[in-house]
N, CA and C of each residue as an Amber inpcrd file, in Angstrom:
protein
   672
  26.9420000   9.7910000 -16.0710000  25.1760000   9.2960000 -15.1380000
  25.5770000   8.0990000 -14.4350000  24.7460000   8.6580000 -12.9080000
  24.6560000   7.9940000 -11.8990000  23.7630000   6.4010000 -12.6150000
  23.9680000   5.6270000 -11.5090000  23.0580000   4.3960000 -12.1440000
  21.6530000   5.0450000 -11.5980000  21.2310000   5.4800000 -10.2310000
  19.8900000   5.7200000  -9.5100000  19.2310000   6.0660000 -10.6300000
  20.0820000   7.6860000 -11.9560000  19.2040000   7.9510000 -12.3540000
  19.1180000   7.7240000 -13.8060000  19.4820000   6.0450000 -14.1430000
  19.3590000   5.0110000 -15.1370000  17.9630000   4.5640000 -14.8300000
  18.0850000   3.9690000 -13.4210000  16.8630000   3.3090000 -12.7150000
  15.6040000   3.4350000 -12.4770000  15.4000000   4.5930000 -11.9720000
  14.7220000   5.7110000 -11.8650000  13.4520000   5.4520000 -12.7760000
  14.2290000   5.9010000 -14.2970000  12.8200000   6.0210000 -15.2600000
  11.9970000   4.0130000 -15.4240000  13.1560000   2.9420000 -15.6180000
  12.8680000   1.7000000 -15.3690000  11.8580000   1.6720000 -14.5070000
  11.9870000   1.8350000 -13.3690000  10.7250000   1.9530000 -12.6170000
   9.3250000   2.6390000 -12.7480000   9.4130000   3.9200000 -13.0920000
   8.3420000   4.0900000 -13.4980000   7.9540000   3.6430000 -14.5710000
   8.3280000   3.2450000 -15.7960000   7.9810000   2.2100000 -16.2750000
   7.4840000   1.0580000 -16.3470000   7.4930000   0.4270000 -15.2270000
   7.3050000  -0.3660000 -14.4840000   6.3110000  -0.5360000 -13.9340000
   5.8750000   1.0910000 -13.2740000   4.3940000   1.2760000 -12.6200000
   3.6000000   1.1070000 -14.1430000   3.7010000   1.9900000 -14.9370000
   3.3560000   1.9450000 -16.0090000   3.0320000   0.7890000 -16.4000000
   3.6500000  -0.2070000 -16.3380000   3.5760000  -1.8120000 -17.2990000
   2.8190000  -2.7250000 -16.4840000   3.1000000  -2.5850000 -14.8830000
   2.1980000  -3.9310000 -14.1560000   1.7000000  -3.4650000 -13.3920000
   2.3730000  -2.2710000 -12.2180000   0.8430000  -1.8350000 -11.4250000
   1.5160000  -0.6080000 -10.2890000   0.9980000  -0.9300000  -8.6510000
   1.7370000   0.3530000  -8.0510000   2.6760000   0.0940000  -7.1720000
   2.9930000  -1.3740000  -7.1420000   4.1940000  -1.6420000  -6.5160000
   4.6810000  -1.0860000  -6.8740000   5.6790000  -0.9000000  -7.9470000
   6.8210000  -0.7410000  -7.7980000   6.3060000   0.7940000  -7.6220000
   5.9430000   1.8740000  -6.7810000   5.9630000   2.6900000  -6.4930000
   6.3660000   3.1250000  -5.3680000   6.5480000   2.1470000  -4.6010000
   7.1500000   2.5720000  -3.1580000   8.7390000   2.6090000  -3.9310000
   9.4630000   1.9360000  -4.3300000  10.6400000   1.5860000  -5.6870000
  11.2550000   3.1700000  -6.1990000  10.0650000   3.6950000  -6.7120000
  10.7970000   4.6720000  -7.6390000  10.6600000   5.4070000  -6.9010000
   9.8840000   5.6440000  -5.0440000  10.4320000   6.5140000  -4.9860000
  11.1120000   6.7610000  -3.9850000  12.0320000   5.2910000  -3.7380000
  13.2790000   6.0760000  -2.9730000  14.2050000   5.6630000  -3.8390000
  14.1300000   5.4320000  -5.2990000  15.3630000   5.4460000  -5.7860000
  15.6090000   7.1230000  -6.2360000  14.5730000   7.8090000  -6.0020000
  14.1230000   9.3340000  -6.8100000  14.9500000   9.9540000  -5.8920000
  14.2520000   9.7060000  -4.3940000  15.2900000  10.1680000  -3.5210000
  16.7770000   9.6840000  -3.3540000  17.2330000   8.4900000  -3.8210000
  18.3140000   8.0130000  -3.8010000  19.4150000   8.8410000  -4.6250000
  18.5250000   9.5190000  -5.9510000  19.1600000  10.2120000  -7.1350000
  19.5690000  11.8230000  -6.9580000  18.3170000  12.3010000  -5.6160000
  18.3680000  13.1880000  -5.7000000  19.3750000  13.9820000  -4.5340000
  19.6940000  13.1680000  -3.8250000  21.1690000  12.9280000  -2.6820000
  22.5480000  12.7340000  -3.2890000  22.5940000  12.1640000  -4.1150000
  23.6920000  11.6830000  -4.2810000  24.5670000  12.4970000  -5.1330000
  24.3640000  13.8380000  -5.2870000  25.6340000  15.1020000  -5.7180000
  25.5610000  16.0950000  -4.2840000  24.6000000  15.7240000  -3.2580000
  24.5220000  16.4690000  -1.8700000  23.7950000  16.8470000  -0.6150000
  24.1380000  17.2050000  -0.2750000  22.8100000  17.3930000   1.0680000
  22.4730000  18.4240000   1.2760000  22.2060000  19.4210000   0.0560000
  21.2900000  20.9480000   0.1350000  20.1850000  20.8690000   1.0840000
  19.7660000  21.4460000   1.6010000  18.4140000  21.7100000   1.5730000
  16.8770000  21.4500000   0.9110000  17.1600000  21.9830000  -0.0170000
  16.7540000  21.4960000  -1.1370000  16.7700000  19.9790000  -1.4440000
  17.9090000  19.3920000  -1.8340000  17.9000000  17.7840000  -2.1330000
  17.0280000  16.8330000  -0.8740000  17.2210000  17.4350000   0.2090000
  16.2770000  16.9760000   1.4390000  15.3330000  16.9040000   0.9780000
  14.6230000  17.7900000   1.1280000  13.2970000  18.3820000   0.9820000
  12.7560000  17.7250000  -0.1020000  13.3770000  17.6690000  -1.1390000
  13.0000000  16.7920000  -2.2270000  13.1030000  15.2660000  -2.3660000
  14.1320000  14.8750000  -1.5680000  14.3510000  13.2640000  -1.0700000
  13.0520000  13.2320000  -0.2870000  12.7000000  13.6440000   0.6380000
  12.0100000  13.6110000   1.7520000  10.0270000  13.2130000   1.3010000
   9.9660000  14.6430000   0.4420000   8.9310000  14.1200000  -0.3230000
   8.7750000  12.9640000  -1.9110000  10.0040000  13.2020000  -2.2750000
   9.6120000  12.1860000  -3.2620000   8.8470000  10.5980000  -2.2160000
   9.7910000  10.5010000  -1.0910000   9.7800000   9.3940000  -0.2490000
   8.1750000   8.9350000  -0.0660000   7.8710000   9.9360000   0.5490000
   6.0360000  10.0000000   0.7310000   5.4360000  10.1210000  -0.1670000
   5.5220000  10.2310000  -1.0940000   4.3730000  10.3730000  -2.2230000
   4.6100000   9.3960000  -2.7690000   5.6430000   8.3220000  -3.3610000
   6.3000000   6.9500000  -3.1960000   5.3470000   6.0770000  -2.3170000
   6.1420000   6.1200000  -0.7400000   5.6450000   4.9520000   0.1630000
   4.4130000   5.4510000   0.3580000   3.7230000   6.6090000   1.0050000
   2.5980000   6.9620000   1.6630000   1.4590000   6.1380000   0.4950000
   1.2530000   6.5210000  -0.2550000   0.1110000   5.8150000  -1.2000000
  -0.0570000   4.2780000  -0.2690000   0.5770000   3.8290000  -0.8780000
   0.7770000   2.0720000  -0.9440000   0.5240000   1.8670000   0.4900000
   1.4370000   2.2020000   1.4460000   0.6480000   1.9240000   2.6710000
  -0.6520000   1.8530000   3.1590000  -1.1050000   3.0510000   2.5870000
  -2.2970000   3.8410000   2.5730000  -3.8400000   2.6900000   2.3290000
  -3.3170000   2.2950000   0.6880000  -3.7670000   0.6730000   0.0930000
  -4.0350000  -0.2660000   1.3010000  -3.1670000  -0.7530000   1.8510000
  -3.3590000  -2.4450000   3.1230000  -3.9910000  -1.7890000   3.6140000
  -4.8700000  -0.7960000   4.1110000  -5.7510000  -0.5900000   4.9070000
  -6.9560000  -0.9480000   4.2600000  -7.1580000  -1.4850000   2.7180000
  -8.4160000  -1.5010000   2.3300000  -8.2370000  -2.4190000   1.2520000
  -9.4980000  -3.2290000   0.5040000  -9.3030000  -4.0950000  -0.3040000
  -9.1500000  -3.9450000  -1.6180000  -8.0940000  -4.2120000  -1.9970000
  -7.7660000  -3.3980000  -2.9680000  -7.3200000  -4.8230000  -3.7580000
  -8.2010000  -5.3680000  -5.0780000  -7.5480000  -6.1250000  -5.8540000
  -7.4110000  -5.6940000  -7.1440000  -6.3480000  -5.7950000  -8.0680000
  -6.3650000  -5.1120000  -9.1600000  -6.3770000  -5.8800000 -10.4890000
  -7.8770000  -5.4530000 -10.9230000  -9.1840000  -5.9590000 -11.5440000
  -7.6180000  -6.2540000 -13.0070000  -7.7190000  -7.4470000 -13.7730000
  -6.7780000  -7.6570000 -14.8500000  -7.9810000  -6.9880000 -15.8090000
  -6.9530000  -5.7800000 -16.5850000  -7.7190000  -4.9510000 -17.7120000
  -7.6610000  -5.4580000 -19.0250000  -8.8960000  -5.3140000 -19.7490000
  -8.5720000  -5.7320000 -21.4810000  -7.3120000  -5.0710000 -22.0330000
  -7.1200000  -6.2760000 -22.7000000  -5.6650000  -5.4090000 -23.5900000
  -5.6950000  -4.3950000 -24.3990000  -4.4920000  -3.5970000 -23.7800000
  -4.3080000  -2.0360000 -24.0090000  -3.0540000  -2.0690000 -25.1990000
  -3.4900000  -0.5360000 -26.1870000  -2.4240000  -0.9740000 -27.0800000
  -0.7850000  -0.8850000 -26.4230000   0.0690000  -0.9460000 -26.8010000
   1.2410000  -0.8390000 -26.7460000   1.9810000   0.0730000 -27.1730000
   1.5990000   0.8190000 -28.1710000   2.0370000   1.8820000 -29.0540000
   2.1820000   3.1100000 -27.8560000   1.4540000   4.1730000 -26.6390000
   1.8280000   4.2880000 -25.7210000   3.3250000   4.1400000 -24.6140000
   3.5460000   2.6090000 -24.9620000   4.5370000   2.6870000 -23.9000000
   5.9310000   1.9970000 -24.5010000   6.0380000   2.4550000 -25.9330000
   7.0420000   2.7290000 -26.9380000   7.6160000   3.7470000 -26.6780000
   7.2230000   4.9150000 -26.4510000   6.9630000   6.3800000 -26.1930000
   8.8080000   6.5020000 -25.3420000   8.4100000   6.4050000 -23.5780000
   9.1510000   5.9480000 -22.6650000  10.3700000   5.2720000 -22.7640000
   9.6120000   4.0350000 -23.3390000  11.0990000   3.4520000 -23.6650000
  12.2930000   4.1410000 -24.4200000  11.2690000   4.5480000 -25.9790000
  12.2650000   5.3660000 -26.5780000  13.5060000   6.6510000 -25.9040000
  12.4440000   7.2010000 -24.8400000  13.2260000   8.2870000 -24.2230000
  14.3650000   7.9410000 -23.7950000  13.5530000   6.8530000 -23.3890000
  15.0710000   5.7260000 -21.7800000  16.7930000   5.4900000 -22.3450000
  16.1380000   5.2070000 -23.8770000  17.3110000   4.8730000 -24.8750000
  18.0030000   5.7030000 -25.3050000  17.3990000   6.6200000 -25.5550000
  17.9640000   8.2890000 -25.6200000  18.7260000   8.6720000 -24.4220000
  17.9330000   8.5310000 -23.5270000  18.9380000   8.7730000 -21.9400000
  20.4900000   7.7590000 -22.0660000  20.0810000   6.8650000 -22.2900000
  21.7470000   5.8610000 -22.2250000  22.3580000   6.0260000 -23.1290000
  21.7010000   7.0280000 -24.2930000  22.4810000   7.0000000 -25.3490000
  22.9930000   8.5080000 -25.2980000  22.8500000   9.1550000 -24.1080000
  23.5190000  10.4820000 -23.8650000  23.3870000  11.5420000 -24.9360000
  22.5180000  10.9920000 -25.5790000  22.3830000  12.3220000 -27.2600000
  22.0340000  14.0160000 -26.6240000  21.4420000  14.0070000 -25.5090000
  20.7730000  15.4200000 -25.0000000  22.5010000  16.0400000 -24.3180000
  22.4070000  17.0300000 -24.0750000  23.5600000  17.7880000 -23.5010000
  22.6110000  17.5090000 -22.1320000  23.7540000  17.2960000 -21.2010000
  23.9670000  17.3060000 -19.8160000  22.0670000  16.2970000 -19.2660000
  22.9710000  14.9470000 -20.4060000  21.8610000  14.0710000 -20.4620000
  21.7380000  13.1350000 -18.6420000  22.4700000  13.4740000 -17.7710000
  22.4160000  13.0740000 -16.4140000  21.1980000  13.0840000 -15.7880000
  20.6970000  14.6150000 -16.4720000  19.6400000  15.2840000 -15.0460000
  18.4810000  15.0540000 -15.6230000  18.1400000  16.2010000 -17.1960000
  16.9460000  16.3760000 -17.9550000  16.2160000  15.0770000 -18.1890000
  16.4000000  14.3190000 -19.0080000  15.7990000  13.6590000 -19.6490000
  15.2930000  12.6050000 -18.5980000  15.8000000  12.0200000 -17.4310000
  15.9190000  11.1880000 -16.8490000  14.0140000  11.4190000 -16.3050000
  14.0510000  13.0540000 -15.4750000  12.7460000  13.6290000 -14.8350000
  11.8920000  13.8670000 -16.0080000  12.3210000  13.6950000 -17.2510000
  11.2590000  13.8080000 -18.5190000  10.3850000  12.5940000 -18.8760000
  11.8090000  11.3360000 -18.7840000  11.0500000   9.9160000 -19.1870000
  10.3310000   9.0520000 -18.0520000  10.4260000  10.5260000 -16.7910000
   9.4830000   9.4320000 -15.3570000   7.8830000  10.5910000 -15.6360000
   8.4450000  11.7310000 -16.6260000   7.0690000  12.3740000 -16.4310000
   6.4430000  12.0000000 -16.9980000   7.0140000  11.0240000 -18.5570000
   6.2710000  10.7600000 -19.6970000   5.5300000   9.1480000 -19.1650000
   5.6860000   8.4710000 -18.2410000   5.9900000   6.7970000 -17.9880000
   4.7240000   7.2870000 -17.2930000   4.4640000   8.0410000 -16.5150000
   3.3540000   9.2430000 -15.7790000   1.5310000   9.2520000 -16.4880000
   2.1740000  10.0010000 -17.6710000   0.6470000  10.8150000 -18.2800000
   0.9860000   9.0630000 -19.2440000   1.1770000   8.3470000 -19.8250000
   0.6740000   7.0430000 -20.7070000   0.3720000   6.2030000 -19.7120000
   0.8500000   6.3150000 -18.5740000  -0.3930000   5.7940000 -17.0370000
  -1.5150000   5.7480000 -17.0420000  -2.0860000   7.2680000 -17.1150000
  -3.0150000   7.9410000 -16.9880000  -3.9680000   7.7180000 -18.3220000
  -3.1680000   8.1500000 -19.2570000  -3.8090000   8.2220000 -20.8520000
  -4.5250000   6.0010000 -20.9070000  -3.8010000   5.5430000 -20.5560000
  -3.6880000   4.2800000 -21.0280000  -4.6460000   3.3380000 -19.8520000
  -4.1180000   3.7140000 -18.5270000  -4.7780000   2.6420000 -17.8500000
  -6.4370000   3.2920000 -17.5530000  -7.4320000   1.8170000 -16.8610000
  -8.7060000   2.4950000 -16.4510000  -8.8440000   2.3700000 -15.0900000
  -8.2930000   1.9080000 -14.1750000  -8.8110000   1.9060000 -12.9370000
  -8.1850000   2.7250000 -11.9940000  -8.7610000   3.2280000 -10.9640000
  -9.1260000   4.3350000 -10.3900000  -7.4740000   4.5590000  -9.3430000
  -7.0100000   2.8550000  -9.3720000  -5.6550000   3.0370000  -8.4660000
  -4.4690000   3.7170000  -9.2370000  -4.3880000   2.8710000 -10.7570000
  -3.3970000   2.9290000 -11.8850000  -3.7140000   3.9040000 -12.0410000
  -4.5860000   4.7100000 -12.3840000  -4.5790000   6.3190000 -12.7330000
  -4.1350000   6.9550000 -11.2850000  -4.5710000   6.7230000 -10.1770000
  -3.4960000   7.5470000  -9.1490000  -1.7340000   7.5980000  -9.1710000
  -1.7210000   6.2040000  -9.6110000  -0.3410000   5.7160000  -9.6850000
   0.2980000   6.6480000 -10.5660000  -0.2280000   6.7030000 -11.5630000
   0.1270000   7.5390000 -12.4620000  -0.0210000   9.0350000 -12.5870000
  -0.7130000   9.8290000 -11.7560000  -0.5400000  11.1840000 -11.2050000
   1.4160000  11.3400000 -10.4920000   0.8250000  10.5820000  -9.5310000
   2.4660000  10.1370000  -8.6910000   3.2490000  10.3660000  -9.3180000
   3.5400000   8.9530000 -10.3510000   4.7710000   9.5800000 -11.2900000
   5.0990000  10.0230000 -11.4680000   3.9800000  10.5640000 -12.4240000
   4.5160000  12.7400000 -13.4150000   5.2940000  13.5040000 -11.8750000
   4.3790000  13.8430000 -10.6080000   5.0790000  14.4380000  -9.7120000
   6.5580000  13.9190000  -9.2790000   6.5250000  12.8790000  -9.0360000
   7.8920000  11.9140000  -9.0110000   8.5920000  12.7920000  -9.7250000
   8.4280000  12.3770000 -11.0980000   9.4850000  12.8170000 -12.7040000
  10.2880000  14.9390000 -12.2880000   8.7450000  15.1670000 -11.9830000
   8.7980000  17.1700000 -11.8120000   9.6080000  17.0160000 -11.2880000
   9.2890000  16.7000000  -9.8680000  10.8070000  16.8990000  -8.4670000
  11.8940000  16.7050000  -8.8140000  11.8020000  15.5730000  -9.3680000
  13.8000000  14.5460000 -10.1570000  14.0910000  16.0240000 -10.6790000
  12.9270000  16.7300000 -12.1770000  13.8510000  17.9970000 -12.4240000
  13.8600000  18.6400000 -11.2770000  13.0250000  19.3500000 -10.5730000
  13.2750000  20.7080000 -10.1330000  14.1370000  20.2290000  -9.2030000
  14.0780000  19.4450000  -8.7910000  15.6300000  19.6650000  -7.2000000
  17.2110000  19.3730000  -8.3120000  17.2520000  18.6720000  -9.6030000
  18.5830000  18.4350000  -9.9670000  18.8160000  20.2640000 -10.7220000
  18.1970000  20.9700000 -11.1060000  17.9540000  22.1380000 -11.3960000
  18.2890000  22.7970000 -10.6750000  18.1910000  22.9750000  -9.4590000
  18.0530000  23.9480000  -8.3480000  16.7900000  24.7920000  -8.1940000
  15.7690000  24.0360000  -8.8010000  14.3380000  25.1190000  -9.1490000
  13.7020000  25.4530000  -8.1780000  13.5640000  26.1360000  -7.1220000
  13.0120000  26.3220000  -5.8730000  11.9060000  26.5340000  -5.9710000
  11.4670000  27.0650000  -6.9870000  10.0580000  27.5920000  -7.3890000
   9.3850000  25.9650000  -8.0500000   9.8860000  25.5620000  -8.3770000
   9.1010000  24.6560000  -9.3350000   8.9340000  23.5340000  -8.2270000
   9.7700000  23.2500000  -7.4900000   9.5570000  22.2380000  -6.4680000
   8.5430000  22.3300000  -6.0040000   8.6190000  23.9330000  -5.0260000
   7.2200000  24.0290000  -4.3470000   5.9030000  23.7310000  -4.9920000
   5.8160000  23.5420000  -5.6580000   4.5200000  24.0570000  -6.3560000
   4.1910000  22.1990000  -6.5860000   4.9730000  22.1550000  -7.3240000
   5.1320000  19.9630000  -7.5430000   4.8530000  19.8130000  -6.4050000
   5.2860000  19.6780000  -5.1030000   5.2910000  19.5670000  -3.5360000
   3.7740000  19.3210000  -3.4490000   3.4270000  20.9260000  -3.0320000
   2.2190000  21.3780000  -3.2210000   1.1730000  20.1980000  -3.8630000
   1.4950000  20.4600000  -4.9740000   0.2200000  19.4340000  -6.3440000
   0.4590000  18.1190000  -5.7000000   1.3090000  17.0920000  -5.1580000
   2.0500000  16.1780000  -5.3430000   0.8990000  15.7340000  -4.0960000
   1.0100000  16.7790000  -2.8140000   0.2650000  16.0710000  -1.6080000
  -1.2590000  15.8190000  -2.1380000  -1.8010000  16.9460000  -2.8010000
  -3.0370000  17.1330000  -3.3470000  -3.4300000  16.2030000  -4.1850000
  -2.7940000  16.1670000  -5.0020000  -2.9320000  14.0280000  -5.5670000
  -2.8490000  13.5800000  -4.6010000  -1.9830000  13.1730000  -4.0230000
  -2.1540000  11.9040000  -2.4700000  -3.3500000  12.4190000  -1.6900000
  -3.7720000  13.6190000  -1.3450000  -4.8560000  13.6990000   0.0300000
  -5.9160000  13.0410000  -1.5460000  -6.1260000  13.5790000  -2.0740000
  -7.7480000  13.7440000  -3.1400000  -7.3000000  11.6560000  -3.5740000
  -6.4270000  11.7950000  -3.8260000  -6.4080000  10.6220000  -4.3620000
  -6.9600000   8.7980000  -3.5530000  -6.5820000   9.4800000  -2.1460000
  -6.7350000   8.5290000  -1.1510000  -8.2420000   9.1770000  -0.3410000
  -8.9470000  10.0220000  -0.2600000 -10.2510000  10.2510000  -0.4700000
 -11.1420000  10.0030000  -1.0690000 -10.7260000   9.6380000  -1.9630000
 -11.4560000   8.6590000  -3.4310000 -10.9820000   7.0860000  -2.9020000
 -10.1290000   6.4220000  -2.6260000 -10.2140000   4.7310000  -2.2500000
 -10.5210000   5.0730000  -1.0030000 -10.3530000   5.3930000  -0.2640000
 -11.5980000   5.9190000   0.8780000 -13.1300000   5.6950000   1.1510000
 -13.0890000   6.2790000  -0.0550000 -14.7540000   6.1120000  -0.0990000
 -15.3030000   5.4690000  -0.9130000 -14.8590000   4.8720000  -1.8420000
 -14.7540000   3.7850000  -2.5540000 -15.0170000   2.4350000  -2.3440000
 -13.2950000   1.6640000  -1.9270000 -13.0510000   0.7840000  -1.4620000
 -13.5780000   0.5510000   0.0550000 -13.8530000  -1.0410000  -0.0810000
 -14.2710000  -1.4880000   1.9060000 -12.9600000  -1.4610000   2.2290000
 -13.0850000  -1.1130000   3.3220000 -11.5170000  -1.7390000   4.6480000
 -11.4920000  -2.8730000   4.7220000 -10.0540000  -3.0610000   5.1800000
 -10.2990000  -4.9070000   5.9080000 -10.5560000  -4.8960000   6.8010000
 -10.6190000  -4.1310000   7.9090000 -11.3140000  -4.5110000   9.1750000
 -13.1120000  -5.1130000   9.1840000 -13.3770000  -4.4420000   7.9700000
 -14.8950000  -4.6380000   8.0870000 -15.1240000  -6.0830000   7.9390000
 -14.3050000  -6.5580000   6.9300000 -14.0400000  -7.9800000   6.7720000
 -13.9560000  -9.0460000   7.3790000 -12.8210000  -8.5350000   7.9390000
 -12.6280000  -9.1770000   9.2360000 -13.2200000  -9.1790000  10.6440000
 -13.8750000  -8.2050000  10.5560000 -15.2000000  -8.1370000  12.2310000
 -15.8700000  -9.0790000  12.1970000 -16.6100000  -9.8610000  11.2330000
 -17.0500000 -11.0230000  11.8200000 -16.4820000 -12.1060000  12.3590000
 -15.1920000 -12.4280000  11.8290000 -14.7910000 -13.3710000  12.7520000
 -14.2930000 -13.1500000  14.1570000 -13.5270000 -11.9200000  13.5230000
 -12.9420000 -11.0690000  15.5120000 -14.3780000 -11.5290000  16.1210000
 -15.1380000 -11.1870000  16.4310000 -16.9820000 -11.3110000  16.9070000
 -17.2360000 -12.5750000  17.0190000 -17.4760000 -13.1720000  16.9260000
 -17.5260000 -14.5940000  16.2150000 -16.1750000 -16.0240000  18.1310000
 -15.2620000 -14.6160000  17.5470000 -14.2780000 -15.3570000  18.6470000
 -14.5720000 -15.1850000  19.7250000 -14.9270000 -13.4710000  20.0880000
 -15.3880000 -12.8210000  21.6920000 -16.5960000 -13.3530000  21.8480000
 -17.6440000 -14.0350000  20.4750000 -19.0080000 -14.7430000  21.5880000
 -18.4630000 -16.1120000  21.6960000 -17.0920000 -17.0480000  21.7070000
 -17.3800000 -18.1600000  21.6780000 -16.8800000 -17.9270000  22.8970000
 -15.5580000 -16.8450000  23.5820000 -15.0200000 -16.5830000  24.4670000
 -15.8250000 -16.4480000  26.1740000 -17.1810000 -15.6250000  25.8040000
 -18.2910000 -15.3350000  26.2120000 -19.2210000 -16.3060000  26.9660000
 -19.3460000 -17.3090000  25.7920000 -19.8870000 -18.3640000  26.3440000
 -19.2310000 -19.5620000  27.0370000 -18.3600000 -19.3480000  26.8350000
 -17.2890000 -20.5970000  27.6850000 -17.0770000 -20.0320000  29.0280000
 -17.1460000 -18.3790000  28.8330000 -16.9870000 -17.9790000  30.5020000
 -18.3910000 -17.9830000  30.6990000 -19.2790000 -18.3000000  30.5350000
 -20.4180000 -18.3420000  31.3280000 -20.5800000 -19.6440000  31.4110000
 -20.0330000 -20.5200000  30.5050000 -20.3130000 -21.7490000  31.0020000
 -19.4380000 -22.1760000  32.5690000 -18.3890000 -21.7310000  32.5710000
 -17.3500000 -21.7640000  33.5980000 -18.0140000 -21.2880000  35.0830000
 -18.5930000 -19.8930000  34.9010000 -19.1690000 -19.2850000  35.9970000
 -20.9770000 -19.9840000  36.6230000 -20.9120000 -21.1820000  35.9340000
 -22.2700000 -21.8280000  36.1150000 -22.2410000 -22.7910000  36.7850000
 -20.7050000 -23.4000000  36.3500000 -20.2580000 -24.8680000  36.9430000
 -20.1380000 -24.5770000  38.4810000 -19.6850000 -23.0730000  38.0380000
 -18.4590000 -22.7700000  39.7210000 -20.4020000 -22.1470000  40.8280000
 -20.8390000 -22.0000000  40.2290000 -22.2220000 -21.6310000  41.2420000
 -22.9570000 -23.0290000  41.7110000 -22.8990000 -23.9070000  40.7150000
 -23.0940000 -25.3240000  40.5310000 -22.8550000 -25.9510000  41.8630000
 -21.7440000 -25.3240000  41.6570000 -20.3140000 -26.7040000  42.9100000
 -21.0200000 -26.1590000  44.0560000 -20.8370000 -24.4920000  44.2920000
 -21.0760000 -23.7450000  45.2930000 -22.5530000 -23.8030000  45.9580000
 -23.6960000 -23.9870000  45.3900000 -24.5370000 -24.4270000  45.9420000
 -25.1390000 -25.8820000  46.2320000 -23.5500000 -26.5140000  45.9700000
 -23.9980000 -28.2250000  46.3770000 -25.0460000 -28.9700000  45.4850000
 -24.7310000 -28.4390000  44.0600000 -25.7750000 -29.3220000  42.9310000
 -24.8180000 -30.4930000  42.3030000 -25.4190000 -31.2330000  42.1750000
 -24.7120000 -32.3850000  41.6450000 -23.7070000 -32.4140000  40.2850000
 -22.8750000 -32.9700000  39.7770000 -22.6450000 -32.8000000  38.5690000
 -23.2030000 -33.2610000  37.8210000 -23.3150000 -32.5380000  36.7050000
 -24.3810000 -33.5970000  35.4110000 -24.0040000 -34.7870000  35.6350000
 -22.4810000 -35.3880000  35.5150000 -21.9150000 -36.7260000  34.8650000
 -22.0180000 -37.5870000  35.9950000 -22.7220000 -37.0310000  37.6920000
 -22.9880000 -38.1000000  38.8510000 -23.8630000 -38.8820000  38.3050000
 -23.5770000 -40.1290000  38.7710000 -24.6020000 -41.3980000  38.2040000
 -25.2630000 -41.7310000  39.9260000 -25.9280000 -42.4110000  40.9320000
 -26.2390000 -42.3810000  41.7150000 -25.8320000 -43.9400000  41.9220000
 -24.9450000 -44.6700000  42.9750000 -25.1870000 -45.6640000  43.2630000
 -26.4960000 -47.0220000  43.5850000 -26.4970000 -48.0260000  43.0310000
 -27.5590000 -48.2410000  43.6760000 -27.3570000 -49.2150000  45.2190000
 -28.4840000 -49.3460000  45.9450000 -28.4870000 -49.6480000  47.4360000
 -27.8650000 -50.8570000  47.4710000 -26.9800000 -51.6200000  47.9650000
 -27.2650000 -52.9970000  47.8920000 -27.9190000 -54.2610000  49.1950000
 -27.8680000 -54.9580000  49.1910000 -28.7760000 -56.1390000  49.2600000
 -28.9520000 -55.6310000  51.1680000 -27.9220000 -55.4800000  51.5680000
 -27.6730000 -55.4260000  52.6490000 -28.2940000 -54.0420000  53.7100000
 -28.3620000 -52.9680000  52.6590000 -29.3240000 -51.8120000  52.9980000
 -31.2500000 -52.0870000  52.8040000 -31.5040000 -53.2030000  52.3340000
 -32.6630000 -53.4620000  52.0670000 -33.3110000 -53.4600000  53.4710000
 -32.8540000 -54.1200000  54.3060000 -33.4500000 -54.7990000  55.8010000
 -33.5180000 -55.8770000  55.5990000 -33.6690000 -56.9940000  56.7110000
 -33.2580000 -57.9680000  56.9980000 -35.1360000 -58.5180000  56.3780000
 -34.5000000 -59.8730000  55.4280000 -35.3280000 -60.5480000  54.2700000
 -36.4430000 -61.4340000  55.5610000 -37.5270000 -61.2290000  55.5550000
 -39.0020000 -61.9520000  56.0240000 -38.7220000 -63.1270000  55.9170000
């Protein structure tokens, strides 16, 4: 049993229990688990899709104002199922336990995320986790048809989820726009003031700080 095959279900469980921030690590580790046994075209394509589905959505969320809402207390019982499956994988009770249980554990963690969590982003992460698990099983068992269907469905999930995020959540640049506009206004005012000072000096107008000196007694003429 490879170390990557052991770490992948734990990362999927972290996505279900904590946040979508563990999804890039899940995608990268899934790709590593696929590439350990060889570098066939199927394994390389599976690793590429695993990284895209894991890293792409999180990078896409960086352009939007996403605040992780603390959900109400959820029932802990659904999280025990993927935990028990991970323990069975570690005990190697299944035949060929290096491959199949790892993918099933990841899919189960994704289903738990979708069924228990309430926020849109978290459910999106759960669906992508399910796609990662099916991709892992399809690549390890050399199932080209299952891989092609799962890759297509995973891309559709990523695109539709991104469209929902784009429609619902505000973009980051909308929040930063007033600050940039204020800076532009200040620069424009300074440039206008500098241009006005230059025109005044060219016309021979006295400087605003100029104070005329009082003439002395010698300039008043002879005293009578």
